[in-house]
FIDRENVEX-699013 format. One line per field, with one value per residue (C-alpha): x, y, z. Coordinates in pm, whole numbers. Example, Ala and Ser with C-alpha at 12.3 -4.5 7.8 and 13.67 -1.06 7.14 Angstrom:
! FIDRENVEX-699013
x = c(1230 1367)
y = c(-450 -106)
z = c(780 714)
//
This chain:
! FIDRENVEX-699013
x = c(5327 5552 5502 5245 5311 5151 5114 4869 4688 4659 4523 4314 4096 4087 3949 3682 3573 3514 3453 3606 3949 3994 3829 4163 4429 4367 4346 4696 4880 4876 4760 4458 4668 4898 4604 4496 4808 4861 4467 4606 4925 4745 4478 4720 4958 4601 4459 4159 3937 3882 3671 3358 3469 3160 3146 2953 3114 3338 3226 3362 3354 3285 3602 3694 3473 3604 3951 3857 3877 4196 4387 4262 4394 4731 4754 4691 4958 5245 5129 5168 5517 5670 5535 5775 6089 6084 6034 5757 5526 5263 5205 4911 4589 4266 3923 3648 3303 3036 2693 2606 2461 2776 3006 2893 2881 3209 3455 3622 3769 3812 4002 4195 4369 4446 4593 4791 4914 4994 5103 5161 4897 4617 4236 4005 3652 3257 2976 2643 2349 2437 2281 2512 2813 2823 2776 3073 3304 3157 3254 3639 3583 3608 3891 3704 3381 3104 2752 2427 2290 1953 2077 2059 2112 2452 2675 2873 3181 3065 3167 3011 3104 2842 2413 2241 1966 1730 1468 1218 1389 1116 1111 1094 750 595 254 11 -310 -487 -580 -418 -188 203 420 776 1069 1234 1583 1476 1461 1563 1719 1729 1548 1334 1211 1241 974 773 766 739 442 270 316 135 -135 -47 -147 190 311 626 605 982 1264 1605 1913 2075 2093 2157 1846 1588 1762 1645 1277 1215 1341 1120 849 719 721 919 1226 1434 1771 2064 2051 2430 2409 2053 2156 2080 1761 1584 1434 1372 1007 875 518 556 624 955 1154 1392 1805 2048 2407 2690 2920 3240 3374 3768 3829 4151 4352 4368 4700 4858 4730 4381 4404 4587 4255 4036 4208 4199 3841 3829 4001 3800 3454 3428 3148 3181)
y = c(-2816 -2667 -2734 -2542 -2391 -2429 -2104 -1990 -2303 -2181 -1870 -2016 -2234 -1949 -1731 -2020 -2012 -1636 -1537 -1210 -1050 -810 -1118 -1292 -1068 -1043 -1394 -1518 -1130 -1034 -731 -758 -692 -964 -1236 -1098 -1164 -1505 -1569 -1481 -1676 -2004 -2005 -1931 -2241 -2454 -2273 -2227 -1931 -2037 -1727 -1475 -1140 -848 -541 -663 -1056 -1345 -1642 -2010 -2113 -2521 -2561 -2411 -2575 -2934 -2806 -2753 -3044 -3188 -2869 -2889 -3279 -3119 -2902 -3126 -3387 -3114 -3012 -3387 -3402 -3058 -3167 -3535 -3331 -3130 -3184 -3411 -3196 -2970 -2670 -2402 -2374 -2547 -2427 -2677 -2643 -2974 -3047 -3156 -3516 -3571 -3443 -3689 -4002 -3964 -3628 -3798 -4099 -3822 -3596 -3800 -3991 -3662 -3500 -3845 -3807 -3434 -3305 -2989 -2840 -2672 -2772 -2516 -2701 -2512 -2775 -2599 -2621 -2614 -2288 -2121 -2300 -2196 -1813 -1867 -1990 -1691 -1450 -1643 -1771 -2147 -2335 -2670 -2810 -3093 -2998 -3133 -3103 -3178 -3378 -3163 -2829 -2839 -2530 -2409 -2521 -2865 -3204 -3499 -3741 -3979 -3994 -4027 -4253 -4120 -4244 -4211 -4259 -4307 -4502 -4872 -4906 -4551 -4565 -4309 -4376 -4425 -4071 -3861 -3577 -3670 -3483 -3412 -3331 -3070 -2836 -2506 -2394 -2440 -2796 -3066 -3378 -3071 -3074 -3395 -3484 -3210 -3298 -3674 -3621 -3373 -3609 -3899 -3629 -3701 -3436 -3342 -3062 -2954 -3006 -2957 -2769 -2754 -2684 -2896 -3275 -3385 -3181 -3343 -3704 -3623 -3504 -3845 -4074 -3877 -3970 -3618 -3740 -3869 -3713 -3757 -3888 -4063 -4452 -4452 -4248 -4370 -4308 -4591 -4653 -4552 -4730 -4660 -4692 -4804 -4741 -4400 -4268 -4300 -4059 -3931 -3936 -3648 -3572 -3494 -3285 -3124 -2764 -2686 -2311 -2342 -2062 -2192 -2358 -2666 -2786 -2735 -2913 -3228 -3182 -3192 -3468 -3672 -3647 -3747 -4030 -4177 -4115 -4109 -4391 -4306)
z = c(-8752 -8433 -8075 -7963 -7647 -7310 -7218 -7528 -7451 -7057 -7219 -7418 -7162 -6908 -7175 -7284 -6917 -6850 -7170 -7055 -7217 -6904 -6664 -6834 -6809 -6452 -6381 -6556 -6476 -6837 -7003 -7255 -7529 -7441 -7440 -7759 -7903 -7738 -7899 -8246 -8219 -8096 -8372 -8642 -8511 -8530 -8829 -8679 -8534 -8184 -8075 -8211 -8102 -8084 -7866 -7595 -7608 -7678 -7806 -7851 -8207 -8264 -8309 -7956 -7782 -7954 -7823 -7480 -7294 -7498 -7379 -6995 -7077 -7168 -6956 -6648 -6767 -6811 -6429 -6391 -6532 -6385 -5967 -6109 -6234 -5945 -5591 -5652 -5384 -5506 -5258 -5195 -5134 -5326 -5232 -5295 -5284 -5277 -5175 -4847 -4922 -5163 -4894 -4602 -4812 -5067 -4947 -4691 -4853 -5146 -4994 -4705 -5031 -5218 -4879 -4844 -5166 -5181 -4799 -4917 -5040 -4792 -4864 -4781 -4841 -4839 -4852 -4907 -5214 -5562 -5636 -5372 -5474 -5869 -5754 -5532 -5872 -6030 -5782 -5793 -5440 -5549 -5768 -5784 -5713 -5745 -5839 -5930 -6258 -6474 -6752 -7066 -6897 -6747 -6625 -6912 -6765 -6586 -6678 -6593 -6327 -6303 -6361 -6040 -5980 -5746 -5494 -5254 -4920 -4602 -4310 -4368 -4172 -4381 -4478 -4638 -4703 -5039 -5183 -4889 -4939 -4961 -4714 -4862 -4690 -4931 -4973 -5085 -5487 -5677 -5639 -5869 -5626 -5575 -5904 -5959 -5659 -5789 -6183 -6098 -5887 -6084 -6370 -6195 -6079 -5732 -5439 -5209 -4977 -4884 -4478 -4397 -4572 -4515 -4667 -4481 -4527 -4208 -4098 -4396 -4273 -3925 -4039 -4283 -3933 -3724 -3978 -4085 -4474 -4758 -4936 -5279 -5217 -5388 -5414 -5376 -5039 -4875 -4533 -4288 -4153 -4458 -4719 -5060 -5136 -5452 -5449 -5511 -5896 -6065 -6054 -6335 -6286 -6154 -6321 -6076 -6285 -6142 -6255 -6213 -6282 -6529 -6425 -6069 -6099 -6018 -5711 -5801 -6099 -5927 -5709 -6007 -6117 -5833 -5808 -6142 -6112 -5792 -5863 -6264 -6385 -6738)
//
């Protein structure tokens, strides 16, 4: 078989992400007919059908789903080789998004390491709720993002980094009388942590009420420290001064995943690879 053209692989990964020939053409700077021609050529080289086309949608075949990850790996390797063969320094801007709790715990070290390795890349970072970050990504405003996901219910483009154990966070001396309504400090709905709290308490028949709702992780920590209630937080990011409370129903875990735009360019792929290398735990 002839060697595969990476330009064809790049078009394939973008179309797999967008599900739209017109959007793919816009992102890679080609015409729709050129995109169609590239996909037909790749299908001929691979001997498989990659997309199921109808008048209204473009769907991936099972073969395409299986090839999507390896194709992204090939493109990352090619970008890395190009950088090493040239000046060795990437440039451009990467738009990165992450939830605030992740940003406060992990982001400084991750981004500092990337900045040292790639001083020519400008990073634009947004911290927000997962639902807002995903919307920004789907609008084309973010290149790489970290998201919280419910296990078994991921965004189609999300790749698992690790599964996070969740705990009930409260002040060490915090005590609730038997039968009393549990006061909760929560993020706005929809939120994976909020859903985990409701599921655990409702399943145990435990009464609860939200006494403080904030999109800010720092605001939630302040409310818990003030004794207003308890909150669901990642075990690996439990703030100083708060304790994991074992007297409440066990919480199901949450997934931390990464989404990257395959059309964003070498700098974005380099950041995604850096994040994956530093944070992936299995």
